[in-house]
C-alpha positions as CSV (number, residue, x, y, z in Angstrom):
1,X,4.5,-10.7,-35.4
2,X,0.7,-10.6,-35.8
3,X,-0.6,-8.4,-38.6
4,X,-3.2,-7.1,-36.3
5,X,-1.6,-4.7,-33.8
6,X,-4.6,-4.9,-31.5
7,X,-4.2,-8.7,-31.2
8,X,-0.5,-8.2,-30.4
9,X,-1.4,-5.8,-27.6
10,X,-4.1,-8.1,-26.2
11,X,-1.8,-11.1,-25.9
12,X,0.7,-9.2,-23.8
13,X,-1.8,-7.3,-21.6
14,X,-2.0,-7.9,-17.9
15,X,-5.1,-9.2,-16.2
16,X,-7.6,-6.5,-15.4
17,X,-9.5,-5.9,-12.1
18,X,-12.4,-3.4,-12.2
19,X,-13.4,-2.2,-8.8
20,X,-17.1,-1.4,-8.4
21,X,-18.7,0.5,-5.5
22,X,-22.5,0.7,-5.3
23,X,-25.2,1.6,-2.9
24,X,-25.6,-2.1,-2.2
25,X,-22.0,-3.1,-1.7
26,X,-18.7,-3.6,-3.6
27,X,-17.6,-6.0,-6.3
28,X,-14.4,-6.8,-8.2
29,X,-14.8,-7.7,-11.9
30,X,-11.7,-9.8,-12.9
31,X,-10.8,-10.0,-16.6
32,X,-8.4,-12.3,-18.3
33,X,-5.3,-11.0,-20.2
34,X,-7.3,-11.0,-23.5
35,X,-10.2,-9.1,-21.8
36,X,-12.5,-11.7,-23.2
37,X,-13.5,-13.6,-20.1
38,X,-14.8,-11.9,-17.0
39,X,-15.7,-13.2,-13.5
40,X,-17.6,-11.1,-10.9
41,X,-16.5,-11.5,-7.2
42,X,-19.0,-12.2,-4.5
43,X,-20.4,-9.1,-3.0
44,X,-18.4,-7.4,-0.3
45,X,-20.0,-5.2,2.4
46,X,-23.4,-6.2,1.0
47,X,-26.2,-3.7,2.0
48,X,-23.7,-0.9,2.7
49,X,-23.1,2.2,0.6
50,X,-19.7,2.1,-1.0
51,X,-18.8,5.7,-2.1
52,X,-15.3,4.9,-3.5
53,X,-13.0,1.9,-3.9
54,X,-9.4,2.3,-5.1
55,X,-6.5,-0.1,-5.7
56,X,-3.0,1.2,-4.7
57,X,-1.0,1.5,-7.9
58,X,2.2,1.3,-5.9
59,X,1.7,-2.4,-5.0
60,X,-1.4,-3.4,-7.0
61,X,-2.6,-5.5,-4.1
62,X,-3.9,-3.1,-1.5
63,X,-7.4,-1.8,-1.8
64,X,-9.1,0.9,0.3
65,X,-12.8,1.7,0.2
66,X,-15.1,4.3,1.7
67,X,-18.2,2.8,3.2
68,X,-21.2,4.2,4.9
69,X,-22.2,1.4,7.3
70,X,-25.7,2.3,8.3
71,X,-26.1,3.6,11.8
72,X,-22.3,3.2,12.5
73,X,-21.6,6.0,10.0
74,X,-18.8,6.5,7.5
75,X,-15.6,4.6,7.7
76,X,-12.7,3.2,5.6
77,X,-11.7,-0.4,5.1
78,X,-8.4,-1.8,3.8
79,X,-7.5,-5.1,2.1
80,X,-4.0,-6.2,1.4
81,X,-5.0,-9.4,-0.5
82,X,-7.2,-8.1,-3.4
83,X,-10.4,-8.0,-1.4
84,X,-10.3,-11.5,0.2
85,X,-10.2,-10.0,3.7
86,X,-10.8,-6.5,5.1
87,X,-9.8,-4.5,8.2
88,X,-11.6,-1.4,9.3
89,X,-9.5,1.7,10.1
90,X,-8.8,1.9,13.8
91,X,-9.2,5.7,13.6
92,X,-11.3,6.7,10.6
93,X,-11.6,10.3,9.5
94,X,-13.6,12.5,11.9
95,X,-13.8,16.1,12.8
96,X,-12.6,17.1,16.3
97,X,-15.1,17.1,19.1
98,X,-16.7,20.5,19.6
99,X,-16.2,22.3,22.9
100,X,-19.1,22.1,25.4
101,X,-22.1,24.1,24.2
102,X,-20.9,24.6,20.6
103,X,-22.1,22.8,17.5
104,X,-19.3,20.9,15.8
105,X,-19.1,19.3,12.3
106,X,-20.1,15.7,11.9
107,X,-18.7,13.6,9.0
108,X,-21.5,12.5,6.7
109,X,-19.5,10.5,4.3
110,X,-16.1,9.9,2.7
111,X,-16.3,10.1,-1.1
112,X,-12.8,10.3,-2.6
113,X,-9.7,8.2,-1.9
114,X,-6.2,8.8,-3.4
115,X,-2.9,7.1,-2.7
116,X,0.0,9.4,-2.0
117,X,3.0,10.0,-4.3
118,X,5.2,6.9,-5.0
119,X,7.9,8.5,-2.8
120,X,5.3,8.2,0.2
121,X,4.5,4.5,0.1
122,X,2.1,4.4,3.1
123,X,0.3,7.7,2.6
124,X,-3.4,8.0,1.5
125,X,-5.8,11.0,1.3
126,X,-9.6,11.1,1.6
127,X,-12.0,13.8,0.7
128,X,-15.2,14.1,2.8
129,X,-18.5,15.7,3.2
130,X,-18.9,18.2,4.8
131,X,-15.8,19.3,2.7
132,X,-12.5,18.4,4.4
133,X,-9.3,16.6,3.6
134,X,-7.8,13.8,5.7
135,X,-4.4,12.1,5.5
136,X,-3.2,8.7,6.6
137,X,0.5,7.8,7.0
138,X,0.0,4.2,8.0
139,X,-1.8,2.6,5.0
140,X,-5.2,3.9,5.9
141,X,-5.4,2.7,9.5
142,X,-5.5,6.1,11.2
143,X,-6.5,9.4,9.7
144,X,-5.8,13.1,10.7
145,X,-7.3,16.3,9.2
146,X,-4.9,18.2,6.9
147,X,-3.8,21.3,8.8
148,X,-4.4,24.5,6.9
149,X,-7.4,23.2,5.1
150,X,-9.8,21.8,7.7
151,X,-9.1,24.5,10.2
152,X,-8.9,27.4,7.7
153,X,-10.4,30.6,9.2
154,X,-12.7,31.0,6.1
155,X,-14.1,27.5,6.5
156,X,-17.8,27.9,7.4
157,X,-21.2,28.6,5.8
158,X,-22.1,27.7,3.2
159,X,-19.5,24.9,2.9
160,X,-20.1,23.3,6.3
161,X,-23.8,22.8,5.4
162,X,-23.1,21.0,2.1
163,X,-23.8,17.3,1.8
164,X,-22.0,15.7,-1.1
165,X,-18.9,16.6,-3.2
166,X,-17.9,20.3,-3.0
167,X,-19.1,20.9,-6.6
168,X,-22.6,19.7,-5.7
169,X,-22.6,16.9,-8.3
170,X,-23.8,13.4,-7.5
171,X,-21.1,11.7,-9.7
172,X,-18.1,11.2,-7.5
173,X,-15.5,9.7,-9.8
174,X,-15.0,7.1,-12.5
175,X,-11.4,5.9,-13.0
């Protein structure tokens, strides 16, 4: 047994993957078991704003990311092979279409992803701006608004005019 407890912990640690989302794309920083050698992946979604990127702790292979893809707007992409390949959600989060002659909400960006409880293996949640919550039950392929939150009768000004996280901060999350 090593005298240095830190050395003992380092030798049995699992490799590390740090997911990085930026205004210029996404990256994965891979660390060895000792956390001494690091390798940065090639850029993914280069030139696009990545608001959040999350690995599913339930399988440690699936990654979802929130991207703002220029004129195409906000969407969600999913990888099941640690970022080697990506597939866009077939039905990304979106507010319902407004009736003729009425102004409806338009999604500006997705900024917070969270996998569901371990007892719900294919469930994901995403927070958006304007403030809303969406849920996917098929590993992030299709998204529906969470009833009782997005259609709440008190939802409206000033919330619907906000752009950014509901608390007004510019820092989204660091995990």
